[in-house]
C-alpha positions as CSV (number, residue, x, y, z in Angstrom):
1,M,0.0,0.0,0.0
2,A,1.1,3.6,-0.6
3,D,0.0,7.1,0.4
4,I,1.1,9.3,-2.5
5,G,1.1,13.0,-1.9
6,A,2.6,15.9,-3.9
7,T,5.7,16.0,-1.7
8,T,6.3,12.5,-0.4
9,T,5.2,9.0,-1.1
10,R,4.9,6.6,1.9
11,C,4.9,2.9,1.2
12,A,4.5,-0.3,3.3
13,L,3.8,-3.9,3.0
14,V,1.0,-5.6,4.9
15,D,1.4,-9.1,6.4
16,D,-1.4,-11.7,6.7
17,K,-2.5,-10.3,10.0
18,G,-2.8,-6.8,8.7
19,H,0.4,-5.5,10.3
20,E,2.5,-2.9,8.5
21,R,6.0,-4.0,7.5
22,V,9.0,-2.3,6.1
23,P,7.6,1.3,5.8
24,E,9.6,3.6,3.7
25,I,9.2,7.3,2.8
26,F,10.4,8.8,-0.5
27,E,10.8,12.3,-1.7
28,N,8.9,12.8,-4.9
29,A,11.3,15.3,-6.2
30,N,13.7,12.4,-6.8
31,F,11.3,10.6,-9.2
32,T,9.4,11.4,-12.4
33,G,6.2,9.5,-11.6
34,V,4.2,7.1,-9.5
35,G,5.5,4.0,-11.3
36,G,9.1,4.9,-10.6
37,V,8.8,5.4,-6.9
38,L,6.7,2.2,-6.4
39,R,9.2,0.2,-8.5
40,V,12.0,1.4,-6.3
41,Y,10.2,0.4,-3.2
42,L,9.3,-3.0,-4.5
43,D,12.8,-3.6,-5.9
44,H,14.1,-3.2,-2.3
45,R,12.0,-6.1,-1.1
46,R,12.6,-9.8,-1.4
47,A,10.9,-11.6,-4.3
48,S,8.9,-13.6,-1.8
49,D,7.5,-10.4,-0.3
50,R,6.3,-8.8,-3.5
51,P,2.5,-8.3,-3.3
52,T,-0.1,-9.4,-5.7
53,R,-2.6,-6.7,-4.7
54,A,-2.2,-3.1,-3.6
55,A,-4.2,-0.1,-2.5
56,L,-3.0,3.4,-3.3
57,A,-4.2,6.7,-1.7
58,V,-3.4,9.5,-4.2
59,A,-3.7,13.2,-3.8
60,A,-5.8,13.6,-6.9
61,P,-9.4,13.3,-8.1
62,I,-10.2,9.7,-9.0
63,T,-12.7,9.9,-11.9
64,G,-11.6,7.1,-14.1
65,D,-8.7,5.0,-15.3
66,A,-6.5,8.1,-15.9
67,V,-5.3,9.8,-12.8
68,Q,-3.9,13.3,-12.9
69,M,-2.2,14.8,-9.8
70,I,-2.8,18.5,-9.6
71,N,0.0,19.7,-7.3
72,I,2.9,17.8,-8.8
73,G,2.0,17.1,-12.4
74,W,2.3,13.3,-12.2
75,H,-0.3,11.2,-14.2
76,F,-0.8,7.5,-14.7
77,S,-3.2,4.9,-16.0
78,Q,-4.5,2.5,-13.3
79,K,-4.6,-0.4,-15.7
80,E,-1.1,0.2,-17.0
81,L,0.3,0.7,-13.5
82,R,-1.2,-2.6,-12.4
83,K,0.5,-4.4,-15.2
84,E,3.8,-2.6,-14.7
85,L,3.9,-3.6,-11.0
86,G,2.8,-7.2,-11.8
87,L,-0.4,-6.9,-9.6
88,K,-3.5,-9.0,-9.9
89,R,-5.5,-6.3,-8.2
90,L,-5.0,-2.5,-7.8
91,Q,-7.3,-0.2,-6.0
92,V,-6.7,3.6,-6.3
93,V,-8.6,6.1,-4.1
94,N,-8.3,9.7,-3.3
95,D,-5.9,10.3,-0.4
96,F,-8.7,11.7,1.8
97,A,-11.0,8.8,1.0
98,A,-8.3,6.7,2.8
99,I,-8.3,9.2,5.7
100,A,-12.1,9.0,5.9
101,W,-12.0,5.2,6.1
102,A,-9.4,5.5,8.9
103,L,-11.5,7.7,11.1
104,P,-13.5,5.0,12.9
105,R,-10.3,3.1,13.4
106,L,-8.6,5.9,15.4
107,K,-8.1,5.4,19.1
108,P,-8.2,8.1,21.8
109,A,-4.3,8.1,21.8
110,D,-4.3,8.9,18.1
111,V,-6.1,12.3,18.4
112,V,-6.1,15.5,20.4
113,Q,-9.5,17.2,21.0
114,I,-9.5,20.9,20.3
115,G,-12.3,22.6,22.2
116,G,-15.6,21.1,23.5
117,G,-18.3,19.0,21.9
118,E,-19.1,15.3,22.0
119,S,-19.3,12.9,19.2
120,V,-22.8,11.6,18.3
121,P,-22.6,7.8,17.6
122,R,-23.3,6.7,14.0
123,A,-23.2,10.3,12.8
124,T,-21.2,11.7,9.8
125,L,-17.5,12.1,10.4
126,A,-15.6,14.7,8.3
127,A,-11.9,15.3,7.7
128,L,-9.8,18.0,6.2
129,G,-6.0,18.5,6.1
130,P,-3.5,21.1,4.9
131,G,-0.4,19.6,3.3
132,S,0.9,20.3,-0.1
133,G,-2.7,20.9,-0.9
134,L,-6.0,20.8,1.1
135,G,-7.8,17.4,1.3
136,V,-11.4,17.1,2.3
137,S,-13.7,14.1,2.8
138,A,-16.5,12.7,4.9
139,L,-17.6,9.3,6.2
140,V,-21.4,8.9,6.1
141,P,-23.6,6.2,7.8
142,A,-25.1,3.9,5.1
143,A,-27.5,1.2,6.4
144,D,-25.3,-1.1,8.6
145,S,-22.1,0.2,7.2
146,W,-20.4,3.5,6.0
147,A,-19.9,5.3,2.7
148,V,-17.1,7.7,1.9
149,M,-18.0,11.0,0.4
150,T,-15.1,12.5,-1.6
151,G,-14.8,15.5,-3.8
152,E,-12.4,18.5,-4.3
153,G,-13.5,20.5,-1.3
154,G,-10.1,22.1,-1.0
155,H,-10.8,24.1,-4.1
156,V,-14.0,25.9,-2.8
157,S,-13.7,29.7,-2.8
158,M,-12.1,31.0,0.5
159,P,-14.5,33.3,2.3
160,A,-13.4,36.2,4.4
161,V,-14.6,36.9,7.9
162,T,-12.6,40.0,8.8
163,R,-11.6,43.1,6.8
164,E,-8.0,42.0,6.9
165,E,-8.8,38.5,5.5
166,Q,-10.8,40.3,2.8
167,D,-7.8,42.3,1.8
168,V,-5.6,39.2,1.8
169,I,-8.0,37.2,-0.3
170,A,-8.4,40.1,-2.8
171,A,-4.6,40.3,-3.2
172,L,-4.5,36.5,-3.8
173,R,-7.4,36.7,-6.3
174,D,-5.3,39.2,-8.3
175,R,-2.4,36.9,-8.3
176,F,-4.2,33.6,-9.1
177,D,-6.5,34.5,-12.1
178,G,-9.4,35.8,-10.1
179,H,-9.9,32.9,-7.7
180,C,-8.6,32.3,-4.2
181,S,-9.5,28.7,-3.2
182,A,-9.2,27.5,0.4
183,E,-6.2,25.5,-0.7
184,R,-4.4,28.8,-1.7
185,V,-4.2,29.7,2.0
186,L,-4.7,26.4,3.9
187,S,-1.7,24.4,2.7
188,G,2.1,24.6,2.8
189,P,2.2,26.9,-0.2
190,G,-0.8,28.6,1.4
191,L,1.2,29.6,4.5
192,V,3.7,31.3,2.1
193,N,0.9,33.0,0.2
194,L,-0.5,34.4,3.4
195,Y,2.8,35.6,4.7
196,V,3.7,37.3,1.4
197,A,0.2,38.9,1.0
198,L,0.4,40.3,4.6
199,A,3.9,41.6,3.9
200,E,2.8,43.3,0.8
201,L,-0.2,44.9,2.5
202,A,2.2,46.2,5.2
203,G,4.4,47.7,2.6
204,R,7.3,45.3,3.1
205,G,7.6,44.1,-0.4
206,R,7.4,40.4,-1.5
207,P,9.7,38.3,0.8
208,T,11.0,34.9,-0.4
209,V,10.2,32.2,2.2
210,M,9.4,28.5,2.4
211,P,6.5,27.1,4.6
212,E,9.0,25.9,7.2
213,D,10.5,29.4,7.3
214,V,7.1,30.8,8.3
215,T,6.6,28.3,11.1
216,N,10.2,28.7,12.4
217,L,9.9,32.5,12.3
218,A,6.6,32.3,14.2
219,R,8.3,30.2,16.9
220,Q,11.0,32.8,17.2
221,G,8.3,35.5,17.8
222,E,8.6,37.3,14.4
223,P,5.4,39.4,14.3
224,L,4.5,38.9,10.7
225,A,4.9,35.1,10.9
226,R,2.9,34.9,14.1
227,K,0.1,37.0,12.4
228,T,0.3,34.6,9.4
229,L,-0.2,31.5,11.6
230,A,-3.0,33.2,13.5
231,M,-4.8,33.9,10.2
232,F,-4.1,30.4,9.0
233,F,-5.7,28.8,12.0
234,A,-8.7,31.2,12.0
235,M,-9.3,30.4,8.3
236,L,-9.0,26.7,9.0
237,G,-11.7,27.1,11.6
238,T,-13.9,28.8,9.0
239,I,-13.5,26.0,6.5
240,A,-13.9,23.3,9.1
241,A,-17.2,24.8,10.2
242,N,-18.4,25.1,6.7
243,L,-17.6,21.4,6.2
244,A,-19.4,20.5,9.4
245,L,-22.5,22.4,8.4
246,T,-22.5,21.0,4.8
247,T,-22.1,17.4,5.7
248,G,-23.8,17.4,9.1
249,A,-20.7,16.0,10.7
250,R,-22.1,15.6,14.3
251,G,-19.7,12.7,14.8
252,G,-16.8,15.2,14.7
253,V,-14.4,17.0,12.4
254,Y,-10.8,15.7,12.1
255,I,-7.8,17.7,11.1
256,A,-5.1,15.7,9.3
257,G,-2.4,16.5,6.8
258,G,1.3,17.2,7.1
259,I,1.3,20.7,8.6
260,V,-1.1,21.1,11.6
261,P,0.0,18.0,13.6
262,R,3.4,19.7,14.1
263,L,1.7,22.8,15.4
264,A,-0.7,21.2,17.9
265,E,0.1,23.6,20.8
266,Q,-0.3,26.7,18.6
267,L,-3.6,25.3,17.2
268,G,-5.0,24.8,20.7
269,K,-4.2,28.4,21.6
270,S,-5.4,29.9,18.3
271,E,-8.8,31.3,17.2
272,F,-9.5,28.0,15.4
273,R,-12.2,26.7,17.7
274,A,-13.8,30.1,18.3
275,R,-14.0,30.6,14.6
276,F,-15.4,27.1,14.1
277,E,-18.3,28.0,16.4
278,A,-18.9,31.5,15.1
279,K,-21.8,30.8,12.8
280,G,-24.5,33.1,14.2
281,R,-27.8,31.2,14.8
282,Y,-25.9,27.9,14.4
283,R,-23.4,28.6,17.1
284,G,-25.0,26.0,19.4
285,Y,-25.1,23.4,16.7
286,L,-21.4,23.7,16.0
287,A,-20.4,24.1,19.7
288,A,-21.8,20.5,20.2
289,I,-19.5,19.1,17.4
290,P,-16.1,18.0,18.6
291,T,-13.0,18.9,16.5
292,Y,-9.9,16.6,16.7
293,L,-6.3,16.9,15.5
294,I,-5.0,13.5,14.2
295,T,-1.6,12.9,15.7
296,A,-1.2,9.3,14.6
297,Q,1.5,8.6,12.1
298,L,0.4,7.6,8.6
299,P,-3.4,7.5,9.3
300,A,-4.2,6.9,5.6
301,F,-2.6,3.4,6.0
302,R,-5.4,2.4,8.3
303,G,-8.0,3.3,5.7
304,L,-6.0,1.5,3.0
305,K,-5.8,-1.7,5.1
306,H,-9.6,-1.5,5.4
307,L,-9.9,-1.3,1.6
308,L,-7.6,-4.4,1.4
309,G,-10.0,-6.3,3.6
310,Y,-8.2,-6.2,6.9
311,R,-10.7,-5.6,9.7
């Protein structure tokens, strides 16, 4: 199984008991496509360990045989990849579909609750996660089982709550062909976009930074970086609340992705939860919904194991 994002690809084998074996993480910049990175992983394994079936979580819309990854430019045919890897069965899903399937399999030690609220049994669970992009999904009760609801929710238009957010979004609309999606601010590149937009609005020009520069500067107390993180968390609360209202996620909203788990303390002290509840007449509805930060390593693997039949 593999979790294939825009920045890294995480691979592991699964034994007969459903235990993960020989996990390995690859930097995508060292490869030209999905087939290449998976071949390297499998070539490192013994011939007796080569799998005959696999499940892949890919940061892309899955709409047919052809898969086009948006934030890295990789593309592949599922049928051709199955043949290339010598597999009898290959199942490819959106990366946040795998996260959604993982949600009921998370234990209390795998999450940190942010704010109040209590999960309603057998109610919809929703997930979103800033990484190289912004993933969104939900797990919905269906008869005696569950069904995953996937889409491209990271590309909804980002709404403004404050005048300053309005100014930032307007600046980003000018830069990105008239549209500022949630992903343009709630992702690794989004942190940079926020920092640069706030710098320009403050008359400081256009600084050159990486996402890790912004978080490191914030830890050092640099005012603009701290302001950037504060806006990031507040906007995350806005989008998380919109997701909860849209899907009726009274089972809880879960934050995943590669960025926020490293900033758990800052998230808890931020405006995230207050913004999540700030929906006027629906404040009470949202106050009852718990929000969780997923701290477990490689949560998508739990969803992929479910898809491979391990219960």
